[in-house]
C-alpha positions as CSV (number, residue, x, y, z in Angstrom):
1,M,111.3,109.4,87.9
2,D,108.4,108.8,85.9
3,T,105.1,111.5,87.4
4,T,101.6,111.7,86.4
5,H,98.8,114.2,87.7
6,E,95.6,114.1,87.5
7,Y,94.7,117.4,88.7
8,D,90.9,116.7,88.9
9,N,91.0,113.2,90.1
10,G,93.0,114.7,93.0
11,K,95.7,112.1,92.5
12,L,99.3,112.0,91.6
13,S,101.7,108.8,91.0
14,L,105.4,108.7,90.7
15,T,107.3,105.1,89.1
16,G,111.0,104.8,90.5
17,L,113.6,101.9,89.9
18,A,115.2,100.3,92.6
19,H,119.0,98.3,92.0
20,A,117.5,95.8,94.5
21,P,115.7,92.5,94.8
22,Q,111.8,93.0,95.6
23,Q,111.9,91.6,99.0
24,V,114.9,93.8,99.7
25,V,112.5,96.5,98.9
26,W,109.8,95.4,100.5
27,E,111.5,94.9,103.8
28,T,112.9,98.3,103.7
29,L,109.7,100.1,102.5
30,T,107.5,98.4,105.6
31,S,110.3,98.1,108.5
32,P,109.0,100.9,110.9
33,S,112.5,101.1,111.7
34,A,113.6,101.2,108.2
35,I,111.4,103.9,107.4
36,G,112.6,106.2,109.8
37,K,115.7,106.5,108.2
38,W,114.3,106.5,104.1
39,W,110.9,109.0,105.3
40,E,113.8,110.7,107.8
41,H,110.6,110.9,110.4
42,P,109.9,107.7,112.7
43,A,107.3,105.6,112.7
44,H,105.4,103.9,115.3
45,F,103.4,101.0,114.9
46,P,102.4,99.1,118.5
47,N,100.5,96.3,116.9
48,G,102.9,95.8,113.8
49,M,102.1,96.5,110.0
50,T,99.2,94.2,109.2
51,A,96.1,95.6,107.4
52,G,93.8,97.3,110.0
53,S,97.1,98.2,112.0
54,E,97.0,102.0,113.0
55,G,100.0,104.2,114.1
56,T,101.9,107.3,113.1
57,F,104.2,109.2,111.1
58,E,106.3,111.5,113.3
59,W,106.9,115.0,111.6
60,V,109.9,115.7,113.5
61,G,109.6,118.9,115.3
62,H,105.9,119.4,114.2
63,G,103.2,116.5,115.4
64,F,102.4,113.5,114.5
65,F,100.2,112.1,111.2
66,P,97.9,109.2,112.1
67,I,98.3,106.0,109.6
68,R,96.1,103.4,109.2
69,I,97.2,100.0,107.0
70,M,94.8,99.3,104.2
71,R,96.7,96.1,102.7
72,N,100.0,94.7,103.1
73,D,100.1,92.1,100.1
74,A,103.9,90.8,100.6
75,P,105.9,91.9,98.3
76,N,103.7,93.4,96.1
77,H,101.3,96.4,97.6
78,F,101.9,98.4,100.7
79,D,98.3,100.7,101.2
80,F,97.9,102.8,104.0
81,L,95.0,105.9,104.6
82,W,97.3,109.2,105.8
83,G,95.7,111.7,108.0
84,E,96.0,115.0,109.1
85,L,98.7,116.5,111.1
86,H,97.4,116.7,115.1
87,A,94.6,114.5,114.4
88,T,94.0,111.3,117.0
89,H,93.0,108.9,113.6
90,T,92.6,108.8,109.7
91,D,89.2,110.5,108.5
92,E,87.2,111.3,105.3
93,N,90.5,113.9,104.5
94,A,93.0,111.3,104.9
95,S,95.1,110.9,102.0
96,L,95.0,107.2,100.3
97,V,99.0,106.4,99.3
98,Q,99.1,103.0,97.5
99,F,102.9,101.7,97.1
100,S,102.9,98.8,94.0
101,L,106.8,96.4,93.4
102,R,107.2,95.1,90.4
103,D,110.1,92.7,89.8
104,V,112.2,94.2,86.5
105,D,115.3,91.6,85.5
106,G,116.4,91.5,89.8
107,N,115.2,95.1,90.1
108,T,112.4,96.6,91.4
109,E,110.2,99.4,89.8
110,I,108.6,101.1,92.8
111,S,105.2,102.9,92.1
112,V,103.3,104.7,94.5
113,S,100.2,107.4,94.3
114,E,98.3,109.2,96.5
115,S,95.0,110.1,96.4
116,G,91.7,112.2,97.8
117,F,92.7,115.5,96.9
118,E,89.4,115.9,94.7
119,R,88.1,117.3,98.3
120,L,90.1,120.7,97.5
121,D,89.5,123.7,95.6
122,E,90.9,123.7,92.5
123,E,93.7,126.1,93.4
124,A,94.5,123.6,96.9
125,R,94.3,120.8,94.6
126,K,96.8,121.7,92.3
127,Q,99.0,123.4,95.3
128,T,99.0,120.5,97.6
129,I,99.5,117.7,94.6
130,E,102.3,119.5,93.3
131,E,104.0,120.4,96.8
132,N,103.3,116.3,97.4
133,T,105.3,115.2,94.1
134,Q,108.1,117.1,95.0
135,G,108.2,115.1,98.6
136,W,107.7,111.7,96.9
137,E,110.3,112.4,94.5
138,Q,112.8,112.9,97.9
139,V,111.4,110.1,99.5
140,L,111.2,107.7,96.9
141,S,115.2,108.2,95.9
142,Q,116.1,107.4,99.3
143,L,114.1,104.5,99.6
144,A,115.3,103.3,96.3
145,A,119.2,104.0,97.7
146,M,118.6,102.8,101.3
147,S,117.3,99.3,99.1
148,E,120.4,99.5,97.3
149,L,122.4,99.4,100.3
150,A,120.3,96.7,102.1
């Protein structure tokens, strides 16, 4: 997995490979029931997963994160705002998560970036980026593995 940290810009990026067709990875990435499996936390989107839709990711035992879908461009791009734990909606403190999928000889390159940490002081920004990178490494591995089983 390739990882990039842009501490000054408050952004992290990771790229990995799933040995599965792009459409399969897309369906795994964007289906609320599948998200609950590879993310290991339930996703709730009562009005669907289209741009502008709002829902939540549950952190089991801790509460809910509000999510707003910003782009759902099948089967290439899926972007959302990820709000603060326990907030009722996304706001100026939300981070922007952007997924990009690309076919590579019948496999799928998965890129994810998370930005919005430039608002944090330098120490908190670095710590948050490093902690979130560890989480994204695990999540991307699980997304790829689940896609490969489909």
